[in-house]
N, C-alpha and C positions, 0 to 999 in steps of 0.2 A: 586296562590303563594301568601304568607303574607308578607305584607310590614313591614319592621322592623322600628320602631320608634327609634329615636337616643336617647342615655341616657340623653343627655342634655336638650332635648326636654321634656323628662319624668320629669326630675329635676326640671325643670322650671315652669311646671304646677303644680308640686306638692308644690313648693314654693308659688305659685299665689294662690293656694288651702288653704294652711295654712295661707297665710296672710289675705285671705277673713274671714276664719274662726276666726282669731284673732281678727278682728274687730267688730265682732258681739255684744258680751258684751257690749262694748263702745255705738256701735250705738243704740242698744236698749235701753240704759240709755239717750243719749240725745234725742231720739225719744219720748220717755215717759215724759221726762221734756217738751219738746215742746207741746206734746199734754195736759199736764197738764195746761201750759199756756193759751193755747187756750180756754180750759175748764173753767179757772177762769175768763176770760173775760165775761162769762155768768153771773156773780154776779153783781148787780148793784152797781156802783160806781167805780168798777175795770175796766170796759169797756174803761175808758179814757186813760188807760195805754197800749201800743201796747204790743202784745204778745213776741215780742223781749225782752223788759223790764222785763216781767215777767220770762221769761226763763232763764236770767242771774241770777235775784234774787234768783229764785229756785234753780239753780245750784250752786250758793255761799252758800246758807243756807244747802243744801245736803253735800256739799264738808266740810263745817265747822263745821257741827254738826254731820251727820253720816260718813262722810270719803268717798273719791272716791277710788273705788277697783283698785288694781294694773291692773287687768286684762281688765278692761275697757280702759287702756291709749291708745292702738291703735285705737280704734273706737273714740275716742275723739279726736285723732290728726286728724283722716281721716275727721270728722265732721269740724275741724277747718280749713282744708285746702281745701280739694275736695268739700264738700259740700258748704261752704261759696262761694268759687270762681263761682261754677255753678249758686248758688241762685243770686249772683251780675249780673251775664251774664243775667239771666232770667229778672232781673229788667228792661232790655232795652225794654222788651215788654209792658211796661206800660207809654212810652213815645213816641211821634211823634214830627216830626219837625212842623206840624200845630199847635199843642199847643203852643209851643215857639211863632210862628206868631201871635197868639191871643195875647199874651204880649205885642207885638210891640216892636219895635227897642228901643225906649225910656225906656220902662220897663227892656228889657232884659240888657240894658247897666246900668240900675240903679242896678239890680240884681248883674252883675259882678262886678262892683265897689264895691258894700257893700261887697260881698265875698271877693275879694281880700283884702280890707283894713282890714276887721275882721281878717281873717287869718293872715296878718301881724303884725296888733297890738298885737293879742294873743300871737303870738311867741315872740314879743318884750317885752310884758309886764310880760310873763313867765320868760324869762332871767333876768328881771330887779328884781322880788321878788324873784327868786332862785328855780325856778320848774325846773324840768329836761326836757331836750330838746325834749325827746321823747313824754312825757306825755303832753307837750305843745301843740305839733304838733296835738295829738290826740284830744285834747280839741278844738283846732283851728278848725280842720276839722269837728268834729261834731256840733261845733256852726255855722259856716260858712256855712255849706252844708245840711245835712239831718239827723243829728242826730247819733243813733246808728249804721246804715248801713253804714254811712260815716266813723265813727271810726273803724269799723273792717275792711272796704275795705282799709283805710289809714294805718291801721296797718300791712296790707300784704306786704309793703315797709318800714314802720317805724321800724317795727320789735321789738316793745316794749314789756315787760313782759305782762302777763295777768292782773296782778294787775293794770297796766297802763290802759289797755283797760276798765277794770271794774270802775275804778275811772272816766275816761272820760265819759263813758256811764252815770255814776250816775250824773255828772254833768250837761250833756244835757237834762237828764230825770228831775231832780230836777228844773232847771230854765225854761226848757221848758213848763213844767207843770204849773209853776207860771204864766208865759206869757199866756198860754192857759185861764186862769181864769180872768187875770187882763185885757188883751187887749178888750175882749167885753165891758167893761165900760167905753173904751175910747173914740170911734168914735164921739159921741157928743161933747165932751169936747174939743175935738182935731180939730173938724170941718172937718171930713173926709167924703167923698162921699163912697158908697158903693164900687166903683172901687178902690178908694185910700186904704180904709180899707183892701180890700181883698189883694190889692198888698204888703202891709206892712205886713200882717200877714204871706202871703206866702213867702217873702224876708227876714224875720227877726225870725219867730218862728222854733223851731228845727225840730222836728218830723211831718212827713206828717200826721199822726192822730192827733196830737195836733193842726196843721194848721186848718184842717177840722174843728175839734171841735170849736175852736176861730172864724174862718171866717163866718160860717153859723149862727153864733149868731146874725150877722148884716143882716140876710136875704139871699135869694137865690143867687142873684147876687155877692153879697160880698163873699158867700160862695164857688160859682163856679170858680170866678176869683183869689180867694186865692189859691185854689187847683191847678189850671192851672199855676200860679206863683211859686209854690212850685214845681210842676213837673218840670218846667223849670230850677230851680235851682240845682235839683237833676242831670240833664244832666251834669252839670259843674263838678261833681264827676269825670268824665273820664278824662278830661284834669287834673285836679289836682292830680289825683294819678299817671297818666303817667309823670307829670313833677318832682313829689317827687321821683318817681323809677328812673327817669334819674340823679337826683341830687344824689341820693343814691348809683347809680352805679358809677358815678364819684369818689364819696368819697371812693369806694372799689377797685378803679383802682389798687392798690397794690395786693390786694386779688385774682383778677380776674385772673391774671398771674399765680398763685399757684393753680387754678382750683376749685375757689370758684364761682359759677354764681351769676351775679348781680340781684338784686331783682326787675327787670323790670315786672311790672304788667300786663303780656301777656293777663289774662282774661279781662282787661279793652276794649280790642278790641273786645272781644266778644259781650260785653255789647254794644258798638257802633254799631256793625254790626247787632244787633238786634233792635236797634232804627231806624237804616234805613230800615230794612225789614219791621217794624209796621208802617214807614211812606209811604211806597211804596206799602204794600198790606194790605188789610182789613182782620183783623183776626176776625172770627167769635164771637160775645159777649158770645155765650156758651162755646168758649174756654177759652176767658179771664176770665169768672167767675170760670174757674179751675185754670188757670195759677196764677191770683193774689193772692189767699189765698195759693197756693202752694209755691209761692214764699216766702211769708211771714213766711211759716211753715218752710222751709228750713234756712232761716235766724236765726229763734228761735232756731233751731237745733245747729245752729253755736254758736249763744250766750249760748245757754245751756252748750255747751263745754267749752266755756270762763269760765263760772261760775265755772264749775267743776275743774278748775286749778286755782282758784282765793283763795289766803290765806288772810283772813280779817287781820290777825295779820301784815301783809306786806302793807295792805292799811292803817292801823293805823299811820304806821312809816311813810307815806308821808305827814301826817300832814294837816293843814287846808290851806295851800297855793294855792294848786291845786284847792281848792274849791273857793277861793277868784279870782283865775284867771278865772274860768268858769263864775262867776257872772260879773266880768268886761266884759268878751267876750259877755255876753248877753245883758249887759246893752249897750254897744258899737254898736252891730249889730242893736239893737233896735232903738235908738237913731239916728244912721248915716243914716239908711233907712227912717226914718220918715224925718228928714231934707231934704233928696234927693227927696222925694216924694212931700214936700212941694214945693220946688225949682223948679221941673218939671213940676207939674200939678197946680202950682200956677195960 
């Protein structure tokens, strides 16, 4: 006896298949750009830039010079939403509670105070000089936590336009790169021990790659501690995004009754869950050697998608005020963290 498949099930399967097929051109484009970004890092001098930064730059160039095909829209949207959230969840496998313990209570407290103060200052100064609130929030997140990753994670609840994301990523890239070259010149001048210099680098430089490049210039000890301090700072991405999501949900209270879902970042709980798993279970090194670059690649796919929806003309219209905000935020986090280190470890 032949089973009868309901027409509704057939139509649902057909819609799913059609939806998957529709995403293929955009996915192919974003994955190709991410692959190109990784390839460019093999060129001497370019390796100091993270593949995420290169991916958004390539995406912006492609969109504004060649033009993003309309048929790629579905795949680009999938990259911006599904792939981005999955990659952020995977970031949890790079962090453990033991790493935080190595920083120590005073080091963690210093990082938390610096982060909260920098985020608050950036939002306040952005309002003072007339920068849009959403863009200020993205620059604040990227500066206070972990660069491009924090910007794109925060935008899941901030919900700013792609031009805001691109501008915020540009700010943390420019000023983080400057810090990466300037910091190694300062340990002797500022009388910092390797431990203090590593903590300063990890607590104030934006991207993980930039921290590693700057901290290891002062030796193995400074490099190791700078990396651990930075990873401890990345953990704070979860509570920040959750807090922003709750605030955004309250602001949207009137809309939720009309059926609009509040932008709570549920994927962040997956990020926290994997931190717990990574702390409780020893993941084989061979597996981590695959997971870490795979996570960076998926984040690059998401940044490529953002680049493909970024209009340079709209970026120009934002003017130089956001750039000034990024500079002020970078100087603030650098100075505050250094002052706190001098006070705590004097």
